[in-house]
C-alpha positions as CSV (number, residue, x, y, z in Angstrom):
1,M,31.2,91.6,-38.6
2,Q,31.1,88.2,-36.8
3,V,27.5,88.9,-35.8
4,V,26.5,89.4,-39.4
5,Y,28.4,86.3,-40.4
6,F,26.6,84.1,-37.8
7,A,23.2,85.6,-38.7
8,V,23.7,84.8,-42.3
9,S,25.0,81.3,-41.5
10,N,21.9,80.6,-39.3
11,M,19.6,81.9,-42.0
12,F,21.1,79.6,-44.7
13,K,21.1,76.7,-42.2
14,H,17.3,77.2,-41.6
15,L,16.7,77.6,-45.4
16,R,18.6,74.3,-46.1
17,I,16.5,72.5,-43.5
18,S,13.3,74.0,-44.9
19,F,14.2,73.0,-48.4
20,L,15.1,69.5,-47.2
21,M,11.8,69.1,-45.4
22,A,9.8,70.3,-48.4
23,F,11.7,67.9,-50.7
24,L,11.0,64.9,-48.4
25,A,7.4,65.9,-48.1
26,S,7.0,66.1,-51.9
27,M,8.7,62.7,-52.3
28,V,6.2,61.1,-49.8
29,F,3.3,62.8,-51.5
30,D,4.4,61.6,-54.9
31,Y,4.9,58.1,-53.6
32,Q,1.4,58.0,-52.0
33,L,-0.2,59.5,-55.1
34,A,1.6,56.9,-57.3
35,A,0.6,54.1,-55.0
36,A,-3.1,55.3,-55.0
37,Q,-3.2,55.5,-58.7
38,T,-1.2,52.4,-59.8
39,P,-1.1,50.0,-56.8
40,D,0.1,47.1,-59.0
41,D,2.9,48.9,-60.8
42,I,5.2,50.0,-58.0
43,F,7.6,47.2,-59.0
44,R,7.9,46.6,-62.7
45,V,8.2,42.8,-63.0
46,D,8.8,43.1,-66.7
47,R,12.0,45.1,-66.1
48,I,13.6,42.6,-63.8
49,N,16.0,41.6,-66.6
50,N,17.4,45.2,-66.4
51,L,17.9,44.8,-62.7
52,V,19.8,41.5,-63.2
53,A,22.0,43.1,-65.9
54,V,22.9,46.1,-63.7
55,V,23.6,43.9,-60.7
56,L,25.8,41.6,-62.8
57,F,27.7,44.5,-64.4
58,S,28.3,46.2,-61.1
59,F,29.5,42.9,-59.5
60,V,31.9,42.2,-62.3
61,I,33.5,45.7,-62.2
62,L,33.8,45.6,-58.4
63,L,35.3,42.2,-58.5
64,Y,38.0,43.2,-61.0
65,T,38.7,46.4,-59.2
66,K,39.2,44.4,-56.0
67,W,41.6,42.0,-57.8
68,A,43.5,45.0,-59.2
69,R,43.9,46.5,-55.8
70,E,45.2,43.2,-54.4
71,G,47.9,43.2,-57.1
72,K,46.6,40.2,-59.1
73,P,47.9,40.4,-62.7
74,L,45.1,41.4,-65.1
75,F,45.8,40.7,-68.7
76,I,45.6,43.7,-71.1
77,R,46.7,43.1,-74.7
78,K,49.6,45.1,-76.0
79,I,48.7,48.4,-77.8
80,A,51.6,49.2,-80.1
81,G,50.7,52.9,-80.4
82,L,50.9,53.4,-76.6
83,D,54.1,51.4,-76.3
84,A,55.6,53.7,-78.9
85,V,54.9,56.9,-77.0
86,E,58.1,56.6,-74.9
87,E,60.1,55.7,-78.0
88,A,58.8,58.8,-79.8
89,V,59.7,61.0,-76.9
90,G,63.1,59.4,-76.7
91,R,63.6,60.1,-80.4
92,A,62.6,63.8,-79.8
93,T,65.1,64.0,-76.9
94,E,68.0,62.6,-79.0
95,M,67.2,65.0,-81.8
96,G,66.7,68.0,-79.5
97,K,63.3,68.7,-81.0
98,P,59.9,69.1,-79.4
99,V,56.9,66.8,-79.1
100,L,53.6,68.1,-80.5
101,F,50.5,66.8,-78.8
102,V,47.0,67.7,-80.3
103,P,44.1,66.7,-78.0
104,G,41.5,66.8,-80.7
105,L,39.2,69.6,-81.8
106,Q,36.2,69.1,-79.5
107,E,35.2,70.7,-76.1
108,I,36.1,69.2,-72.7
109,D,32.7,67.7,-72.3
110,E,33.4,65.2,-75.1
111,I,34.5,61.8,-73.9
112,E,37.2,61.6,-76.6
113,T,38.7,64.9,-75.4
114,I,38.7,63.6,-71.8
115,A,40.6,60.5,-72.9
116,A,43.0,62.7,-74.8
117,I,43.7,64.9,-71.8
118,S,44.3,61.8,-69.7
119,I,46.9,60.5,-72.3
120,L,48.4,64.0,-72.3
121,G,49.2,63.6,-68.6
122,R,51.2,60.5,-69.2
123,V,53.0,62.0,-72.2
124,A,53.8,65.1,-70.1
125,K,55.4,62.9,-67.4
126,I,57.7,61.3,-70.0
127,T,58.7,64.7,-71.5
128,A,59.3,66.1,-68.0
129,Q,61.5,63.1,-67.2
130,Y,63.7,63.6,-70.2
131,D,63.5,67.5,-70.3
132,T,62.0,67.3,-73.8
133,P,60.1,70.4,-75.0
134,L,56.3,69.8,-75.3
135,V,53.8,71.8,-77.4
136,V,50.1,71.4,-76.9
137,P,47.9,73.6,-79.2
138,V,44.2,73.6,-78.2
139,R,41.0,75.1,-79.7
140,Y,38.8,75.8,-76.7
141,P,39.5,77.7,-73.4
142,M,38.1,74.9,-71.2
143,V,40.5,72.5,-72.9
144,L,43.3,75.0,-72.3
145,A,42.6,75.2,-68.6
146,A,42.3,71.4,-68.2
147,G,45.4,70.8,-70.3
148,Q,47.5,73.3,-68.3
149,E,46.3,71.7,-65.0
150,V,47.2,68.2,-66.1
151,V,50.6,69.1,-67.5
152,E,51.5,71.1,-64.5
153,Q,50.6,68.2,-62.2
154,A,52.7,65.8,-64.3
155,Y,55.7,68.1,-64.0
156,V,55.2,68.4,-60.3
157,E,54.9,64.6,-59.8
158,M,58.2,64.1,-61.7
159,G,59.9,66.7,-59.5
160,K,60.3,69.2,-62.4
161,R,58.2,72.0,-61.2
162,D,60.8,74.6,-62.4
163,S,60.8,73.2,-65.9
164,Y,57.0,73.7,-66.3
165,N,56.0,76.6,-68.5
166,K,52.3,77.7,-68.7
167,D,52.7,78.2,-72.5
168,I,53.3,74.5,-73.1
169,V,49.5,74.3,-73.5
170,R,48.5,77.2,-75.7
171,Y,45.2,78.5,-77.2
172,V,45.6,78.7,-81.0
173,A,42.3,79.5,-82.7
174,G,38.6,78.8,-82.2
175,E,37.8,78.0,-85.9
176,Q,38.5,74.6,-87.3
177,F,40.7,75.4,-90.3
178,A,42.4,78.4,-88.7
179,F,43.5,76.0,-85.9
180,T,44.6,73.4,-88.5
181,A,46.6,76.0,-90.5
182,T,48.3,77.3,-87.3
183,V,49.3,73.7,-86.2
184,N,50.5,72.9,-89.7
185,G,52.7,76.0,-89.6
186,M,54.2,74.9,-86.3
187,M,55.0,71.5,-87.8
188,M,56.8,73.0,-90.8
189,R,58.7,75.7,-88.8
190,D,59.6,73.7,-85.7
191,R,59.9,70.2,-87.3
192,P,58.8,68.3,-84.1
193,A,60.3,64.9,-83.8
194,A,57.0,63.4,-82.7
195,N,53.4,64.3,-83.4
196,I,50.7,62.8,-81.2
197,Y,47.0,63.2,-82.2
198,M,44.5,62.0,-79.7
199,G,40.8,62.8,-79.5
200,A,38.0,63.8,-81.9
201,F,39.1,64.9,-85.4
202,F,37.1,65.8,-88.5
203,A,38.1,67.0,-92.0
204,E,41.4,68.3,-90.7
205,S,42.7,64.9,-89.8
206,L,44.4,64.2,-93.2
207,L,45.7,67.8,-93.4
208,L,47.4,67.4,-90.0
209,A,48.7,63.9,-90.7
210,E,50.0,64.6,-94.2
211,T,51.8,67.8,-93.0
212,G,53.4,65.9,-90.1
213,N,54.5,63.1,-92.5
214,A,56.0,65.6,-94.8
215,A,57.9,67.2,-91.9
216,G,59.5,63.8,-91.1
217,S,57.9,63.3,-87.7
218,I,57.1,60.0,-86.1
219,Q,53.3,60.1,-85.7
220,I,50.9,58.4,-83.3
221,A,47.2,59.0,-83.7
222,G,44.0,57.8,-81.9
223,T,40.4,58.6,-82.5
224,A,37.0,57.0,-82.1
225,R,35.7,58.5,-85.3
226,P,35.5,55.7,-87.9
227,E,35.4,58.0,-90.9
228,Q,38.8,59.6,-89.9
229,L,40.6,56.3,-89.1
230,P,41.6,55.6,-92.8
231,F,43.5,58.9,-93.0
232,F,45.4,58.4,-89.8
233,I,46.2,54.8,-90.7
234,A,47.6,55.9,-94.1
235,A,49.7,58.8,-92.8
236,C,50.7,57.9,-89.3
237,D,53.1,55.3,-87.9
238,Y,50.7,54.0,-85.2
239,T,47.0,54.4,-84.8
240,L,44.7,53.7,-81.9
241,M,41.3,52.6,-83.2
242,G,38.0,53.1,-81.4
243,E,37.9,51.9,-77.9
244,E,41.7,51.6,-77.7
245,L,41.6,55.4,-77.2
246,Y,39.4,54.9,-74.1
247,A,41.5,52.0,-72.8
248,A,44.7,54.1,-73.0
249,S,44.2,55.7,-69.6
250,A,44.0,52.3,-67.8
251,Y,46.8,50.9,-70.0
252,L,49.2,53.7,-69.2
253,S,48.4,54.3,-65.5
254,H,47.5,50.8,-64.2
255,E,45.1,52.5,-61.8
256,P,43.1,49.8,-60.1
257,L,39.7,51.6,-60.6
258,M,40.4,52.1,-64.3
259,L,41.7,48.5,-64.8
260,G,38.6,47.1,-63.0
261,G,36.3,49.1,-65.2
262,L,38.1,48.1,-68.3
263,K,38.2,44.4,-67.5
264,G,34.6,44.5,-66.3
265,Q,33.4,46.0,-69.5
266,D,35.3,43.5,-71.6
267,L,33.8,40.6,-69.7
268,M,30.3,42.1,-70.1
269,K,30.9,42.4,-73.9
270,I,31.9,38.8,-74.1
271,I,28.7,37.8,-72.2
272,I,26.5,39.9,-74.4
273,I,28.1,38.5,-77.6
274,A,27.6,35.0,-76.2
275,L,23.9,35.7,-75.5
276,I,23.4,37.1,-79.0
277,I,25.0,34.0,-80.6
278,I,22.8,31.7,-78.4
279,G,19.7,33.7,-79.4
280,V,20.6,33.5,-83.1
281,I,21.0,29.8,-82.9
282,L,17.7,29.3,-81.0
283,M,15.7,31.5,-83.4
284,T,17.2,29.8,-86.4
285,F,15.7,26.5,-85.3
286,D,12.4,28.0,-84.0
287,F,13.3,27.4,-80.3
288,G,13.8,31.1,-79.4
289,E,10.5,32.6,-78.4
290,T,10.9,32.1,-74.7
291,Y,14.5,33.2,-74.9
292,H,13.4,36.3,-76.9
293,D,10.8,37.2,-74.2
294,L,13.5,37.4,-71.6
295,F,15.1,40.4,-73.3
296,K,12.0,42.1,-74.6
297,A,12.0,44.9,-72.1
298,V,15.7,45.6,-72.2
């Protein structure tokens, strides 16, 4: 058996080396072919503005990440909806009722769903700390697996492994309005003290929020879908709008890498807005042609 194992291992080793050599040879050939055909276009001078932007953006993020790791205080404005999460869980604990968390209706490859699962981890830590029941209905199997993993990890980190139940995160239905009807039924039967909606929502947003409001729950919502924000604002107590949903992970965890990325992006947005304003002013007074050419290839 060991002989077969070593023979197979050596075969794969030689195959990997062969593939690597072939890949390197093809890269060298492609480079020589490109150099022979376009000797003057190996370095695109007209794209140097892109290089400057990438270097500047990377430098800003790395700098803020370094400061966060060193413990320097980085200002992040208060987000009322996230500050209210612990209050909502505390209310559920006092009333002896569960917390309902809905991580949107999209697959795990959507950035809003990833942000929602990250927030779920923080909410699960708080519910584990207070021994508050948590219910997380999901629409897709991959979201189910990710949610179970995150919640279990949260309970383990809080020293409450025995309190974890795999059915905390449960698959409900794969169809949009079947999912909505099931979750609405949970709200009316179980009367959760707090409903938290985070992620991507569509036509069901108002149905969920209105049912939760009728059930008397405190409601916190967050989505990056502008067409759904009015419904959440009207029916929920707190609403995270747009990029507040994506900033939630850094806000709750204070992880240096996340804080560095968040602060770096904010600074780059300020720089871009300033450049736009300068360009508008220069173009208004017919002094902006050279300035415009700087950004032509971006």
